[in-house]
C-alpha atoms as one frame of an Amber mdcrd trajectory, in Angstrom:
protein
  68.826 175.464 107.405  68.449 172.130 105.557  70.301 169.134 106.989  72.924
 166.941 105.337  71.053 163.745 104.470  74.149 161.513 104.232  73.301 158.930
 106.902  69.831 160.222 107.863  66.552 160.343 106.003  66.140 163.541 104.005
  62.628 164.019 105.458  61.747 164.058 109.154  59.885 161.162 110.730  56.612
 163.105 111.096  56.520 164.223 107.463  57.449 160.777 106.172  54.692 159.165
 108.240  52.097 161.643 106.918  53.436 161.775 103.348  54.067 165.520 103.726
  56.680 167.424 101.797  59.389 168.244 104.347  61.339 171.509 104.276  64.253
 169.607 105.861  65.173 172.336 108.330  66.699 172.135 111.818  65.799 172.222
 114.616  62.266 171.828 113.164  60.859 171.814 109.672  57.945 174.087 108.740
  55.250 171.409 109.094  56.425 170.331 112.573  56.743 173.976 113.647  53.197
 174.767 112.536  51.610 171.719 114.190  53.830 171.462 117.257  55.126 168.008
 116.313  58.441 166.620 117.483  60.830 166.978 114.541  63.275 164.101 114.367
  65.476 162.835 111.542  66.096 159.120 112.050  69.084 157.234 110.581  68.472
 155.388 107.375  67.690 151.684 107.756  69.728 149.359 105.576  67.484 146.589
 104.278  68.523 143.408 102.529  66.746 142.697  99.272  64.108 139.997  99.675
  65.463 137.539  97.131  65.513 133.750  97.163  69.299 133.713  97.546  69.254
 136.136 100.494  66.454 134.196 102.157  68.340 130.918 101.712  71.482 132.501
 103.143  69.485 133.668 106.168  68.045 130.181 106.657  71.547 128.688 106.504
  72.718 131.250 109.053  69.868 130.391 111.423  70.669 126.697 111.070  74.335
 127.341 111.927  73.408 129.429 114.974  71.018 126.732 116.180  73.795 124.166
 115.869  76.134 126.370 117.926  73.492 126.920 120.611  72.744 123.204 120.727
  76.407 122.365 121.237  76.720 124.977 124.020  73.417 123.964 125.642  73.212
 120.226 124.916  70.257 119.530 127.217  68.132 122.456 126.080  65.172 122.142
 123.740  65.589 125.265 121.600  61.972 125.173 120.443  60.647 125.246 124.009
  63.076 128.004 124.934  61.978 130.137 121.992  58.284 129.723 122.804  58.955
 130.706 126.417  60.786 133.839 125.354  57.986 134.820 122.982  55.326 134.367
 125.670  56.820 136.073 128.709  60.253 137.305 127.683  62.079 135.027 130.133
  64.586 132.287 129.493  63.727 129.110 131.432  66.491 127.114 133.075  68.121
 124.218 131.261  66.369 121.538 133.294  62.954 122.873 132.365  63.850 122.930
 128.693  65.218 119.385 128.399  63.184 117.565 125.781  64.141 114.030 126.786
  66.153 112.431 129.563  69.782 111.577 128.871  69.833 108.300 127.006  71.694
 105.347 128.443  71.926 101.667 127.851  68.473 101.083 129.306  66.937 103.333
 126.642  66.929 100.532 124.112  63.567  98.797 123.766  63.213  95.227 124.879
  63.797  92.460 122.384  60.279  92.136 120.901  60.127  95.870 120.192  63.633
  95.775 118.804  62.743  93.105 116.308  59.602  94.943 115.316  61.541  98.152
 114.783  64.161  96.402 112.694  61.534  95.036 110.359  59.666  98.338 110.096
  62.216  99.989 107.819  61.949 103.462 109.386  64.333 105.903 107.736  65.930
 109.117 108.938  63.435 111.960 108.592  63.681 115.739 109.051  61.394 117.698
 111.347  59.500 119.657 108.696  57.681 118.589 105.547  60.164 120.567 103.450
  63.158 119.229 105.387  64.500 117.319 102.388  64.707 120.584 100.404  68.286
 121.398  99.460  70.285 124.294  98.032  73.830 123.899  96.727  74.710 127.391
  95.611  78.337 127.425  96.711  81.126 124.898  97.097  81.674 124.248 100.799
  83.514 121.689 102.897  81.711 122.498 106.117  78.147 122.507 104.870  75.344
 119.990 104.795  76.364 118.094 101.680  79.403 116.204 100.504  79.874 114.435
  97.212  80.335 111.064  98.905  76.976 111.367 100.729  78.881 109.986 103.720
  78.998 112.946 106.127  75.480 114.436 105.911  74.431 113.122 109.308  71.426
 115.349 109.906  68.666 114.742 107.343  67.647 118.413 107.009  68.819 120.248
 103.906  70.796 117.378 102.355  68.085 115.735 100.235  66.777 112.210 100.739
  69.554 109.745 101.537  68.139 106.241 101.718  68.839 103.246 103.907  71.743
 102.009 101.764  73.432 105.406 101.364  77.015 106.000 102.416  75.953 107.920
 105.527  73.774 105.098 106.905  76.400 103.465 109.161  77.567 106.826 110.480
  74.013 107.788 111.391  73.765 104.460 113.204  76.953 105.083 115.170  76.310
 108.624 116.315  73.676 109.310 118.931  72.707 111.765 121.640  75.391 110.561
 124.004  78.292 111.037 121.621  80.069 114.305 122.278  81.706 115.632 119.148
  82.696 118.934 117.682  80.988 120.522 114.733  84.003 122.556 113.770  84.716
 121.216 110.331  87.461 122.793 108.254  85.878 125.165 105.789  88.799 125.246
 103.431  91.726 123.134 102.506  93.429 121.633  99.564  93.494 118.306  97.874
  96.263 115.779  97.699  99.418 117.212  96.213  99.710 116.067  92.604 103.084
 116.102  90.885 102.484 116.506  87.193 104.596 116.494  84.105 101.710 116.986
  81.682 100.514 119.609  82.257 102.319 121.351  85.117 100.470 121.982  88.366
  99.061 125.499  88.328  99.341 127.952  91.185  96.060 129.336  92.596  97.470
 132.835  92.039  97.962 132.295  88.323  95.904 134.667  86.201  93.303 132.841
  84.162  94.204 134.711  81.004  97.793 133.408  81.259  96.741 129.741  81.175
  95.744 128.448  77.740  92.567 126.412  77.629  94.526 123.666  75.893  96.281
 122.983  79.218  92.978 122.079  80.849  91.900 119.999  77.853  95.218 118.125
  78.064  94.617 117.534  81.784  91.116 116.242  81.087  92.273 113.637  78.587
  95.363 112.716  80.624  93.600 112.151  83.949  89.836 111.951  83.509  89.325
 110.457  80.056  91.566 107.489  80.838  89.133 106.654  83.642  85.843 107.606
  81.983  86.260 107.523  78.157  83.040 109.173  77.040  84.504 111.459  74.356
  86.373 110.830  71.132  89.534 112.851  71.667  90.483 113.544  68.009  86.953
 114.707  67.212  86.727 116.942  70.280  90.113 118.550  69.640  89.243 119.119
  65.990  85.984 120.797  67.001  87.857 122.913  69.539  90.346 124.018  66.877
  87.546 124.719  64.396  88.656 122.108  61.876  85.609 119.852  62.281  81.912
 120.808  62.461  80.404 121.296  65.900  76.847 120.283  66.835  74.220 122.953
  66.301  73.067 125.034  69.243  74.793 125.594  72.558  75.342 121.991  73.641
  78.947 121.857  72.450  79.815 124.985  74.448  78.328 123.302  77.517  80.519
 120.306  76.793  83.602 122.470  76.277  83.229 124.325  79.561  82.551 121.070
  81.411  85.716 119.523  79.974  87.658 122.647  80.975  86.184 122.531  84.492
  87.051 118.853  84.949  90.539 119.367  83.560  91.136 122.290  85.914  89.772
 120.258  88.831  92.091 117.329  88.069  95.212 119.486  88.351  93.944 121.841
  91.054  93.201 121.631  94.746  90.585 122.905  97.183  91.918 126.461  96.990
  92.184 126.436  93.210  89.009 128.010  91.822  89.663 127.997  88.092  87.434
 124.959  87.599  84.662 126.882  89.339  85.223 129.722  86.874  84.421 127.423
  83.952  81.480 125.926  85.830  80.019 129.384  86.432  80.156 130.083  82.711
  77.676 127.269  82.158  74.531 129.113  83.359  75.209 131.706  80.662  75.031
 128.928  78.086  72.244 126.943  79.760  70.249 130.143  80.130  69.700 130.166
  76.409  66.178 128.898  75.795  67.366 126.568  73.043  69.794 124.485  75.070
  67.152 122.143  76.543  64.883 122.424  73.525  67.276 120.319  71.471  68.818
 116.917  72.009  72.098 115.560  70.686  75.029 113.431  71.765  77.098 116.435
  72.873  74.351 117.501  75.270  74.236 114.031  76.861  78.027 114.062  77.190
  77.943 117.509  78.800  75.208 116.556  81.282  76.925 113.266  82.082  80.260
 114.926  82.847  78.555 117.769  84.699  76.883 115.299  87.016  80.241 113.825
  88.008  81.969 117.192  88.305  79.317 118.665  90.597  79.371 115.564  92.787
  83.141 115.880  93.148  82.600 119.542  94.081  80.210 118.625  96.913  76.989
 119.424  95.063  75.590 115.870  95.107  71.928 116.736  94.492  72.844 119.104
  91.678  74.807 116.266  90.115  71.845 113.937  90.618  69.638 116.332  88.647
  72.167 116.686  85.821  72.355 112.899  85.686  68.576 112.632  85.464  68.582
 115.013  82.511  71.347 112.964  80.904  69.313 109.762  81.253  66.172 111.369
  79.808  68.041 112.932  76.899  69.924 109.693  76.186  66.692 107.717  76.027
  65.143 110.380  73.781  68.044 109.778  71.375  67.570 106.012  71.586  71.048
 105.447  72.984  69.719 102.478  74.948  68.901 100.741  71.645  71.374  99.083
  69.279  69.578  99.532  65.908  71.870  97.014  64.210  70.538  97.786  60.707
  71.090 101.535  61.009  73.493 102.787  58.330  75.887 104.855  60.449  79.681
 104.766  60.685  81.385 102.383  63.130  82.700 105.320  65.183  79.243 106.908
  65.425  77.773 103.609  66.596  80.560 103.076  69.094  80.255 106.601  70.505
  76.541 106.031  71.115  77.441 102.895  73.084  80.192 104.603  75.084  77.951
 107.469  76.108  75.028 105.185  76.967  77.092 102.916  79.165  78.621 105.977
  80.769  75.118 107.151  81.663  74.322 103.649  82.889  77.275 103.259  85.274
  77.002 106.809  86.631  73.288 106.532  87.365  73.694 103.076  88.922  76.629
 104.169  91.095  74.975 107.402  92.217  71.804 105.543  93.183  73.773 103.249
  95.487  75.715 106.182  96.941  72.539 108.096  97.805  70.342 105.104  98.627
  67.875 106.035  95.885  66.193 103.882  93.222  67.934 103.258  89.900  65.760
 104.903  87.241  67.199 103.218  84.156  65.513 100.938  81.618  65.758  97.281
  82.627  67.576  94.698  80.538  64.379  93.716  78.724  64.028  97.217  77.292
  67.701  98.079  76.877  69.537  96.229  74.100  72.556  98.443  73.428  75.633
  96.321  72.792  78.663  96.490  75.033  81.503  98.872  74.299  84.265  97.312
  72.215  87.519  96.550  74.017  89.789  98.251  71.495  92.678 100.679  71.549
  91.568 104.243  70.876  93.592 104.784  67.715  92.189 101.679  66.047  88.814
 103.327  65.348  88.665 106.674  63.523  86.116 108.786  61.703  87.122 107.206
  58.380  87.011 103.580  59.579  84.678 101.496  57.400  84.422  98.564  59.812
  84.929  98.136  63.542  88.332  96.688  64.508  88.724  93.349  66.220  88.710
  93.442  69.993  91.967  92.881  71.848  92.681  90.423  74.645  94.506  93.067
  76.665  93.518  95.990  78.880  92.459  99.235  77.199  90.919 102.450  78.506
  87.536 100.834  77.794  88.123  97.645  79.808  87.121  99.285  83.095  83.971
 100.772  81.516  82.992  97.355  80.140  83.592  95.579  83.460  81.697  98.192
  85.493  78.803  98.106  83.016  78.572  94.344  83.410  78.765  94.763  87.181
  75.750  97.069  87.332  73.764  95.051  84.796  74.144  92.065  87.112  73.751
  93.826  90.463  71.107  96.522  89.923  68.437  93.890  90.498  70.215  92.921
  93.711  70.317  96.544  94.824  66.629  97.115  94.085  65.746  94.073  96.173
  67.837  95.450  99.015  65.884  98.727  99.142  62.486  97.093  98.629  59.917
  96.004 101.208  59.752  93.626 102.880  63.458  93.581 103.661  65.348  90.507
 102.433  65.981  87.701 104.891  69.486  86.511 105.748  69.014  83.507 103.494
  68.028  85.782 100.613  70.991  88.095 101.269  73.338  85.135 101.071  71.734
  84.204  97.759  72.064  87.744  96.419  75.808  87.655  97.118  76.168  84.921
  94.529  75.297  87.469  91.849  78.510  89.351  92.622  80.475  86.086  92.668
  79.174  85.201  89.208  80.172  88.603  87.835  83.702  88.275  89.230  84.074
  84.827  87.668  83.380  86.293  84.206  86.102  88.964  84.328  88.772  88.309
  81.678  92.142  86.966  82.802  93.979  90.079  81.592  91.907  92.201  83.977
  92.500  90.187  87.124  94.239  91.962  90.034  97.404  89.883  89.630  97.570
  90.285  85.854 100.871  91.622  84.538  99.028  93.226  81.596  97.343  95.925
  83.676 100.751  97.167  84.873 101.406  98.664  81.433  99.417 101.833  82.201
  98.578 103.629  85.429  94.989 104.101  84.247  94.526 100.333  83.974  95.898
  99.823  87.487  93.522 102.393  88.964  90.568 100.994  86.998  91.176  97.494
  88.358  91.673  98.613  91.941  88.564 100.797  91.796  86.529  97.892  90.462
  87.564  95.725  93.423  86.685  98.503  95.871  83.273  98.862  94.249  82.574
  95.137  94.480  83.558  94.965  98.158  81.535  98.093  98.864  78.345  96.558
  97.501  78.965  93.453  99.583  79.386  95.670 102.648  76.129  97.489 101.852
  74.420  94.122 101.481  75.671  92.716 104.813  75.801  95.901 106.880  72.182
  95.641 108.144  73.028  92.331 109.837  76.097  93.866 111.486  74.065  96.828
 112.783  71.332  94.517 114.035  73.965  92.520 115.964  75.336  95.759 117.402
  71.894  96.844 118.615  71.235  93.457 120.206  74.586  93.512 122.001  73.784
  96.878 123.539  70.289  95.863 124.621  70.640  94.735 128.263  67.463  92.686
 128.206  68.314  90.927 124.958  69.182  87.250 125.351  68.484  86.081 121.805
  71.638  84.285 120.652  73.280  85.098 117.342  72.646  82.419 114.733  75.477
  80.869 112.770  74.261  82.564 109.586  74.192  85.961 111.299  77.710  85.455
 112.637  78.986  84.433 109.210  77.398  87.481 107.579  78.832  89.789 110.230
  82.308  88.345 109.835  82.033  88.496 106.038  81.098  92.185 106.211  84.185
  92.822 108.336  86.365  90.830 105.940  85.162  92.826 102.920  85.946  96.037
 104.796  89.369  94.675 105.716  90.033  93.731 102.078  89.123  97.263 101.000
  91.446  98.858 103.556  94.332  96.565 102.592  93.794  97.129  98.862  93.728
 100.909  99.218  96.892 100.726 101.292  98.553  98.745  98.499  97.362 101.221
  95.877  98.707 104.190  97.832 102.078 102.463  98.093 102.313 102.532  94.270
 102.568 106.344  94.444 100.395 106.928  91.371  97.727 108.954  93.136  95.856
 111.715  91.358  93.105 113.968  92.615  90.541 111.706  90.962  91.937 108.498
  92.446  92.236 110.153  95.866  88.524 111.023  95.795  87.561 107.392  95.121
  90.024 106.052  97.689  88.462 108.276 100.319  84.929 107.346  99.268  85.479
 103.599  99.672  87.956 103.823 102.565  85.678 105.867 104.819  82.790 103.428
 104.455  85.050 100.411 104.994  86.701 101.983 108.033  83.372 102.418 109.814
  82.830  98.636 109.938  85.613  97.804 112.460  84.592 100.926 114.392  81.062
  99.526 114.763  82.539  96.240 115.981  84.905  97.879 118.476  82.334 100.299
 119.860  79.884  97.438 120.289  82.175  94.986 122.058  85.578  96.463 123.064
  86.300  93.462 125.306  85.978  90.980 122.430  88.918  88.706 121.677  89.097
  90.276 118.207  89.157  93.850 119.522  92.890  94.216 118.903  92.456  93.203
 115.256  89.599  95.703 114.888  91.753  98.424 116.414  94.545  97.601 113.968
  92.094  98.030 111.063  90.959 101.360 112.486  94.513 102.608 112.993  95.429
 101.608 109.439  92.388 103.460 108.094  93.177 106.527 110.148  96.762 106.494
 108.898  95.638 106.272 105.264  93.138 109.104 105.660  95.753 111.180 107.477
  98.087 110.830 104.508  95.428 112.292 102.205  94.159 114.871 104.722  97.354
 116.901 104.551  95.995 118.831 101.581  92.383 117.669 101.377  89.507 119.281
 103.268  87.094 116.412 102.691  89.644 113.951 104.076  90.122 116.233 107.071
  86.408 116.049 107.827  86.497 112.256 107.606  89.524 112.166 109.887  87.774
 114.377 112.435  84.839 111.965 112.576  87.136 108.979 113.027  88.983 110.699
 115.857  85.728 111.694 117.564  84.178 108.249 117.300  87.225 106.494 118.725
  88.353 109.182 121.154  88.079 106.842 124.220  90.755 104.669 122.609  92.815
 107.263 120.757  93.030 109.522 123.833  94.378 106.712 126.021  98.147 106.712
 126.648  98.275 103.092 125.483  95.170 102.363 123.332  95.562  98.600 123.651
  95.315  98.791 127.453  91.725 100.067 127.453  90.285  97.467 125.083  89.238
  95.041 127.798  86.878  97.564 129.357  83.352  96.487 128.250  81.948  99.915
 129.176  84.559 101.852 127.199  82.068 103.438 124.785  78.909 103.281 126.906
  78.895 107.011 127.594  78.815 107.856 123.955  77.462 104.980 121.911  73.964
 103.664 121.524  73.321 101.937 118.196  69.880 102.805 116.951  67.707  99.815
 116.069  64.925 101.710 114.351  65.368  99.708 111.201  67.427  97.031 109.571
  69.830  99.578 108.140  70.636 101.456 111.333  69.134 104.782 110.259  68.603
 107.395 112.965  65.374 109.276 113.321  65.874 113.015 113.522  64.085 113.357
 116.839  66.512 110.923 118.464  69.094 113.699 118.570  69.850 116.013 121.455
  73.077 117.293 119.956  73.827 117.965 116.310  77.014 115.987 115.831  78.381
 116.966 112.445  76.673 118.417 109.452
């Protein structure tokens, strides 16, 4: 009698092995009965398709399991354990598998080696040659990447993050002795946003019930007032079909990107409608013609896509979109002015707006990731600045450009940030070049930022009454200050980390020079200014999801500076002031972490770093203990920027 082949193979094992036709009978088929073979019907084996996505998922799973094992067995070298199991099937004891002794204060090299290491410029490297490979298939808050490039502590799988990247000070702080948890919240929601235009949308709302116009309104209300790269009347007319759209699929890429950004601005971490629009893009980009043409709409789409994907924790994906935007923009000559070209004033102005949008995004992303700026230098680029005009003063039928106004507009922030990067990109390139700049040169480079600040118009100064006329102007001015202080911190941070390493080196007796002390104190002051400014901005109660993202980006980096100081010298006379800065930062992050998964991750790191103080009944009482952080803090002096080498780790701290 034939068997039911539901969960078993329809042929017996013997017939399948010999490629015989099986009669499928029990207890033995005809072939097995004739030859005296054992007739057995094995269960079917479920196999996963060997695709790139499945293989990547398996690699991610292995990486997660290794992290769990490492946290449970902190002194075990997993590679040695695996080789032992493969050879003789036994698991050696923990002591035999320890790769290195537990690090302590005496693990730091003596002063000559320290100085040599600082000058060598060693950066954080993964174990394998393909360790910088990355995959950002899904949005995740507990994975390897974050849009701020501030939490990707381990170098594997996150792409190359250079010595000036946002994660550099965190990699310097965390070491083998620091015991932290890798349980990062996988989901959460962003800061609650109370909207009147349009209303906040529930995650359970059916997509078909929300008109696309609502997301377009949100885009122009929240995002466009910060980054004005589109001409709103033209875009809306194209959307409504009353004005011609560019040929090809580029406009549909732009439309879906605008919808995704608009949905993101009024959503939260559990609101996936922006991801719906983003996932429609591959259908458009899959058309062979989309990258075989070049037009302004395509540059706009790529430019906005780069920022959207960064905000959605796909930083390397955004970096690639931005690279395409730069290449396409140059192919259209957007970096050139062409003053004798007979085009309308609006067409000329839109070319400028898009080019300078590409310029500030590429410059800012390069600093965030510690990568080179790949833009034309000022000798090649001659595009004029964007005009400081009100939006309605320039239309498609304008015959001449309007006069600029001596008051803030939505373009004032774009103009000021463009000027900032024009002046400071050279400074940044010097910072990431070899040999590293001396203290005297760093002090000279700071003057570049001073000169830029001196040229800002009076109506765009922080205390100007004019910027109070619109929330977008207020945010633009605050964000500009945060960006300026952040670059100063990046510039001076190597000196602070070098001081920290020297303080922790027992055999180091080289005194701190006056210039080094001044640079260290200046770095702390810039961080303190950032923290205070963000506190003031939050008190205005004009937060949006976009402003919250930037607050967190600059606040997290600034907050690490007093932490470095406190962990280095908790018995210092200024320790109480450092602790106050840290507590203020923690309070500000806590206020955003209520509905924000990325903020929750930042808060977890802060709590873990300062646990010896935060866990004390009275934090102030433990500050005079010089050995407060010795069990868990060893600043790495492998280079002038405090980057950790991958093999210095015994425990994966946080991915």
